[in-house]
N, C-alpha and C positions, 0 to 999 in steps of 0.2 A: 448713468446705467453701467458703463464700463467699470467705474469705481466700485459699484455694488457687487458686480460679478467677481471682480478681483478680490474684494473683501471676503466674499463667500468661499472662494477657492482657498484663500489663506486660512480661513477658519476651518475648512474641511481638512486641509493638510495638517493643521494644528491638532485637530481631533484625532486623526489617524496616528499622528506621532505619539500622542498620549496613550492611545490604545495599544500601539506597538510596545511602548514602555511597560504597560501593565501586563501585557502578554509575556514579555521577557522576564518580568519579576516573578510571575507564576510558574512558567515552564523552563526558564533558563535558555530560551531559544530566540535567536534574532529573526525577525520577520522582514521580508522584502517590503520596502516602503511603498511599493506600487499596489499592494493588496488594498482592496476596498474594505469598508466596515463590514459589509455583508459577507465577504470572503473570509475575513478574520473570524467572524462569528461561526462560520461553518468549520473552519480549521479547529477552533476551540471546541466545538461540539465533538469532532472526531477524536481529539486528544482526551476529552473528558471520559472516554470509555476505559482509560488506563489510570492506574494509580499515579498521582502527581509526583510523589517522591521517587517513583521508579523511573519515570520518563524525564524528569527534570535534569537538564544539562546533558542529556544523552544525544540530542540532536543539536547541532551548532546553528544551522540556518535553515529556513524554509524559503525557497526562492520561487517567485512567480515567473514562469517562462513558457512561451509558446513552443511546444515540441511536436507540432503536427498532430498525428494521431496517437502519440504517446500521452497517456493521461497523467501519469506520475512516474517519478523515478527516484531511487535511493542511491546515493553515492557515498561509499565508505572507503576511505583511504587513511593513511597515517595522519594526514593534515586536514582532511575534510570529512565531515559527517553531515552531509547536506541532503535535504529532501527537496525535490523539484515538483511543483504543482503546475499543471497546464490550466490556465484560466477557463478553457472551454468547458471543463467539468462542472463549473458552477452554474451553467445554463442547461445542463442535461436534464431531460425530463424522466429518464430511466430511474427506477427505484427497485430495491430488493425487498420483497415482501413475503410474509407468511400470515397466518391468522392473527398473530399477536404483534408483529412489528412491520414498520414501513420505513425503510432507510433510503434517503436520497443517495444517488450515485456519488455525489461529491463527498459526502461523509464517509461512505465506504472506501473511497480512494485514499482519504487521509488515514483511516484505520489500517488499510492494506499497506501503505507505505511505512507507517509506523511499525507495523509487524515486521517489515524487512529490517528496520533498526534493531528491534528486539532479537531477531534471528542472528544478526551479527554479534550481538552481545552474548547470547546464550548458545549459539552454534548448533541449533537444533537440526536444520536442514543439511548441515555439513556432516552430520553423523551417519555412520553406516546403518544405525538402527532405523533412522527415518528413510533413508534412500532405499533400503532393502524392502520396505513395505510395498512400494510400487515398482521395484526392480529398476530404479534409476541407475544409469551408467553412462559415462561419456562415450560418444561415438562420432568420429569425424564426419562432417556433413557430406563428404564426397564418397564415403564408404557405404557399402550395402548394409542395410539393417538386418540383423540376425532374425531368423524365423521366431515368431512369437512376441516380437517387439514392435513398437510404433514410435514415430518421431513427430513432435509438434511442428506444424508449419503455419506461419502467420498468414492469415487470409484477409486482414483488414485493409481496405483500399487506402493507398497513400502512405502506408507504413514504409519507412526507409530503413536501409541496412539489411543485415542478414535475416532472412525469413525462416530458415531452417534452424531448429534448436540443435545445439551441440550435445544435447542429452537425449537418450531414448528411454523408454519405459515398457514394462510388460503390457501387452495389448489388452489384457483383461483387468487392468488396474482400475480402481475407483477414484474419481476426482470430483471436486466441488463443481467445476465447470471446465470447459475445454482448455481455457487459458492456464489452468492449474497444472496441466500436463507438460508445460513448456520446460520446466526444470524443477529441482527440489526447492529452490528459493521461492518460486511463485506458488508451488504446492503448499508450502508451509504458510506463507503470507495469507493465502486465501483461507486456509483452514482456521488460522487464528482469527482473522478478520470476521469470517462468518460466525464463528463461535461467540466471540465477544459481542457481536451485534444481535445475538439472539436468533441466528439463522443456521444453527448447527444441523438442521434437517437437510442441509445441502451436502453434509458429509455422510456418505452412505457406504454400505457394503462392509465386508470383512476388513478390507484395508482401511476404511473410514473408522472403524471401531478401534483399530490399533493406533491410528493417528490421534484419535480423541483421548486415548489414555495418556499419550505424551502431552497433548495440549492441556489436559486437566491438571497435570502436575505443574505446568508452567503458569496457569491462571492464578495460582495462589500468590505468585509474585507480582503479576502485572495488572490484575483488575480488582 
């Protein structure tokens, strides 16, 4: 019996190893060997919303890591272009829906984190044009917020680290969801993710229209 279980485990690892090889051949991305077949399928689904030739070799590694309440993270430095995925997302029941689409939260997370990668390539949220739409500007967390502005504060239980954003925005700004207001990076990543996934109805108001014009130009490259 132990021999059979050991053989099945060996075959499973062998299958995953082959799948990781196929994944790298298609996307130019190294996958953490601890991902399961189901998780790799979900990651592949998320990446499939983008043009393969645009994304290929843009992300060096996708790492499977327990990060507490953090669902995903993008790390861009001179030496590392890594995406971190928290395995808890693969069991989330939450879905993003409208009349035409029904997107699992895990797929959304992969698309959102990939949007961060694209942002670092295209520098959209780093631009004055994007930041001016919602009035984003840096503000020390210990300083008083100017009248007419708001600051995002993390409310999720168990979230470690600094809960106050170092960015503030105009209080009448339009965002896809509360989290989008954290900073220009999250605002852009959400806008691009919701648009690509067919959920552009989340992008509302006059500010949303301006953001959609920028996103529409970018989409010619990425999807």
